N, C-alpha and C positions, 0 to 999 in steps of 0.2 A: 285643604289649602286655606279655607276661611279661618280655621283655628290657628294656623301658623301666622296669618296676617294679624290676627288679634293679639298674638304674643308680641309681635313687633310693635304694635301700637301701644300696648300696655307698658312695654319697656320704655318707650319714648316719653310717655307722660309721667311716669312715677320715678322719682329719684330715690336711691337707697338712703337709709337713715342709720346713723351710728348709734347703736344701743349701748356699747361699752368699749372701753380700752383697758385691756388686762395686761398688767406687767408680768411677764413670764420669765425673763432673764435675757442677758445680752445675746443679740443676733439670733432671734427665733427663725428657724428655717421651715422644715417639714412639719406637718401636723396630721392627725388622724382622729376620727371619732370612734371610740371603742369603750365598752364596759361602762356606759352611762356618762361618759365625760369626753372632753376634748383634750388630747395629749399633744404637747408641742416640744419639739427637739430644739434646744437652745445651743447653738454652735459654740460661741465664745464662753458662755456660762458653764457649758459641759453638763447640762441637766436635761431631764425630761420632766416637764411640768404638767400636772393634771389640773384642768379647769373644770369646775362645777358649773354646768350651763344654767342651773337655777339661780345661782348667786353671782356668777361672773367673777369668781374668786379662785385663786390657785390654792388647792387643798393639799397638794403634795408635790415635792420636788425630789425626784430620784436622781441622786448624784452619780454621774458617769464620768466622763473626761471631756475636755474641750475637743471639738472636732465632730460632735454628733450632728447629724444633718438631716437625713431622711428617716422616716418612721412608718411602719406598717402594722396592721393587726392581723392575727390569724392563729389558729391552733391554741386558743386560750391564752395568748400572750401578746406582748408588744415587741416589735423587732426594730432595732435602731442600728444604723451603720455609723461608724466613726472613721472618717477619711484620714485622720492623723495617726490612728493606731491600726489601720487596715483590719478592722474588726467588725463583726456582726454580734450584737448583744441581744439576748433574750431577756425581757423584763416581765416579771410576774406582776400583773396589775394590782393584785391584792396585798401581797407581802412586800413588794418592791425589790425582791431578790433578783440578782442578775447573774447571768452566765454568758461568756463570750467565746467566740471562735475566730481564728484568723482566716480571712477569706481572700486576701490578695491585695495588691497595691492599689490604693486609693479607691475604696468602695464609694459608689456614687448614689445608687438608688436601691430600694429593697421592695419586694412584693411577695406576699404569701398567696399562693394559688396552686391548684392542681397537685395538692398533697405535699408540696415542697415550699421552702423559702428560697427566693431567687435574689441574687445580688449582682449588680454590674460592677466590675472592677475596672475603673477608668484606665489606670496606667498599665494594668496587666493585659488588657484586651480580652477579658474573660467574662462569661456569664457563669456565675458560681451557683451550684445547686446544693442546698443544705437540707438535711433531714431534720424536721422540727422536733422530733422526739429525742434523738441521740445528740443533736447539735453537732453532727459531723458533716464535713464536706463530702458529698457524694460524687460530684463531677465538677471539673473546671473546663467549661466548653469554650473553645476558641471561637469567639463571636466577631472579632474584628477590632481595629484600633479605636480606643476611646469610647466605649459604650457608656450611655448616660441613662435616660429615663426608661422605666418599665411600665408595661400596661397589659392587662388581660382583657381580651375581647374575642368573640367568635370562636371560642374553644382553643385559642392559641395565646402565646406570649408574644409581645411586641417589644422591640428594643430600639431605642434611639441612639444616635451617635453625635459626637462633637467634632469641632475643628473643620476639616476639609471634606468630611463625609457628605454624600448627597443621597444616601439611601437609608432606609430603616430595615430591620430584620424581623421576619415572622418565624417563630420557633414552635414546632409541633412538640407539645410536652411529652407525649408518649414515646416518640421516636427520636426526639432532639434534632429532627431535620430542620435545617436553616434555609429560609428563602429570602432573597433580597428584593426589596421593592424600591425602585428608584422614585424619588420625589422631586428631583430637579432643583432643589434648594439646599445650600450647605447647612451643616450642623442641625439636622432635625432632631431635637433633643428631648423636649418635654411633651407628654401626652396630656391633653385636657381630660380631667376625671369626669366620669358619669355619662359620657356620650355613647351613642350606639356606633356611629362612625368614628374614625380617628381624626382628631384635630391636633396638630403637632406644631409646637413653637419651634421656629427655625430661623437661622440667619439674623438673630437678634430681634428683628421686628416683622417677621412674616409668620402667618398662621396658615398651615397647609392642611387641606381637607382631603382625606383619603378614604375611599370605599374599601373596607377590609375584606369584603367578599369577592369583589372584582379585582382587588389588588391594584388599584389605579388611583391617581390623583384626580379629584373632582374639581378643585380650584384652590387658589391662593388669595390671601388678603394681607396687605401690608399696612402697618400703622404703628405708632409709638416709636420707642427707641430701643429698650432692652426688655423684652417680654420674658416672663417667668412662668411658673406653674399655674395653670388655670383650672376652672371647674365649671360644670353645668349648674346653674342656679334654678330655684323652684319655678321662676317665671319663664324658663326655657331659653334664657340668654346664657352666653358663655362669659364668665368673669375671667379676664386675663390681666394679671398684675404687670405693671411696668416698674421695675425696680430702680431704673434711672430717673424716671419722672415722678416717682412716689404716687402713682395713680393706679386705678383699676379701670380698664376699658370693658364696656359691655358690648358684646357682639351678638347680633341676631343671626343664628346659624342658617335659618331658612332663606334669608335674603343675602347672606354673606356680606354683611355691612356692619360697621361700628355704629352703635346706637348713641353712646355717650361715654364720658369718663368722669371720674371723681377722685378726690384725695383719699389715700388709704394708708398713710403713715410712711415714714422714711424707709426707703428700700423695699417697698411693697413687693412681696415675693411669692407667697403660696396662698392660694384660695381653696377653702374647704367648705363644703355644704354639710351642715350638721345642726340638729336640734332646731329646725325651722329657721335657721339663720345662715348667713355667709360669714366666714371668718377669714381674715387676711393677716398673715404674719408680716412684721416690719423688720426685715433682716438687718437694716442699718440702724435699728433702734433696739428696744427691749419690750415691745408690746405686740399684742394681737388685737386687732380691731374686729369687733363683732357688729355686723350690719343686719338690719331688717331689709330683705331683698328689695322690697318696693315701699316707697314712702306713702304717706296719707294722701 
């Protein structure tokens, strides 16, 4: 308990410091740390940009098509979904070569876990299972209307949902058994990355805390206006971007309270922990902001 209290105090005293602003391309969305770099999917630009964390410069732009949004790593490759082309693309990080497969109407998120690549198809209401070696669709699982974010925790896959949904889904990877967990808040969509428990962005400005083992809601916290994809920071706080207010909120998970907020670029959208820093994409702009998690 003392350690958790110290985390909250440290977060309150030290403000994050901007180390760099890296131009990656129009409408940067999802990002991932892989193969010694940070990779950013730029929606409007239709590119996957590689940032060298030593120089804070883009060293490569893999040309895809407009509509690239979420990106994941796994099985020696990068995996990018394109919601305009209904495609999952495998990108070789060394050669930049690409191969694609059609996965279903409006792919939303992608995750490499449990020997497969998984994609949520928003409009199709499917969880799509892809073999990473053959790049063939293995299954199209009826998961429910408008599936959104994906997360791996506790030996299972977790699926968020948009619009009027008030539950998330737990999927057993071996059997594909689906279990619904009611959270009591509409549109539980994005999962905060890096946490042991589940923290889910819902209803635009609500963060829902779920115990994955007990399959129950621990609590909820309301703040901001339009929250997006968050991540656990090195100091133990949760960084939650607010794309409407162009801010990042820091949340103390032990006390379930907002510590502070700070500017993070237009349309602050996706927070990533990588290379000793926190990175935040500016979806309404063309930059990724790199922060030192705690200031001097």
